[in-house]
C-alpha positions as CSV (number, residue, x, y, z in Angstrom):
1,X,-4.5,6.6,-16.4
2,X,-6.6,9.2,-19.7
3,X,-3.8,10.5,-23.2
4,X,-4.3,13.7,-23.2
5,X,-2.9,16.1,-26.6
6,X,1.0,18.1,-25.0
7,X,-1.9,21.3,-25.1
8,X,-3.4,19.7,-22.4
9,X,-0.5,18.5,-19.8
10,X,-0.2,19.8,-16.6
11,X,2.3,20.6,-13.8
12,X,2.5,18.4,-11.4
13,X,1.0,15.5,-13.7
14,X,2.8,12.0,-13.2
15,X,3.8,9.4,-16.1
16,X,1.6,6.5,-16.6
17,X,4.6,5.3,-19.5
18,X,7.9,5.4,-20.4
19,X,8.4,8.0,-23.1
20,X,10.2,7.6,-25.6
21,X,11.7,9.8,-29.0
22,X,11.3,8.5,-32.5
23,X,14.4,6.7,-32.1
24,X,13.2,4.8,-29.3
25,X,15.8,7.2,-26.5
26,X,13.9,7.2,-23.2
27,X,12.8,11.1,-22.7
28,X,10.8,10.1,-19.0
29,X,10.7,7.3,-17.1
30,X,7.8,5.5,-15.6
31,X,6.4,8.5,-12.5
32,X,7.9,10.9,-14.1
33,X,6.2,13.8,-12.4
34,X,5.7,16.7,-15.1
35,X,7.4,20.6,-15.0
36,X,6.8,23.3,-17.4
37,X,10.1,22.8,-18.6
38,X,9.6,19.3,-19.0
39,X,6.9,19.6,-21.3
40,X,8.1,22.7,-23.5
41,X,10.7,20.1,-24.1
42,X,7.9,16.8,-24.5
43,X,6.9,19.8,-26.7
44,X,10.4,20.5,-28.7
45,X,10.7,16.9,-29.4
46,X,7.2,16.8,-31.3
47,X,5.7,14.6,-28.1
48,X,1.8,15.5,-29.7
49,X,0.3,13.1,-26.4
50,X,1.4,11.6,-22.6
51,X,-0.7,9.2,-21.4
52,X,-1.0,10.2,-17.8
53,X,-2.1,9.5,-14.0
54,X,-5.7,10.3,-13.8
55,X,-6.0,12.2,-10.5
56,X,-7.4,9.8,-7.4
57,X,-8.4,10.4,-4.2
58,X,-5.1,9.8,-2.6
59,X,-4.2,13.6,-3.2
60,X,-7.5,15.3,-2.1
61,X,-7.6,16.6,1.2
62,X,-10.1,16.5,3.6
63,X,-10.2,18.7,5.2
64,X,-10.2,17.2,8.7
65,X,-15.1,17.5,9.4
66,X,-14.7,15.7,7.0
67,X,-12.9,13.2,8.3
68,X,-14.3,13.0,11.0
69,X,-18.2,12.9,10.4
70,X,-16.5,10.2,7.9
71,X,-15.2,8.0,11.3
72,X,-18.3,8.9,13.1
73,X,-20.5,7.4,10.4
74,X,-18.3,4.6,9.7
75,X,-19.1,4.0,13.7
76,X,-22.3,4.2,13.9
77,X,-22.1,1.1,11.3
């Protein structure tokens, strides 16, 4: 998790907690994927910061040769 200013938020990031307005009304659920339109609406609602998930290894796509080499090294012990 990392908290970023709204200007650093990019489409595709996901919220790691619910986002609430000043009246404590829920704007976005935890885990919501952000789009350009959503980020624009958050700015309009004067949301200044947002806690988002950092990219993890689960989000990465590895080339096949890296996967094969990793498996070979694991089998070699």
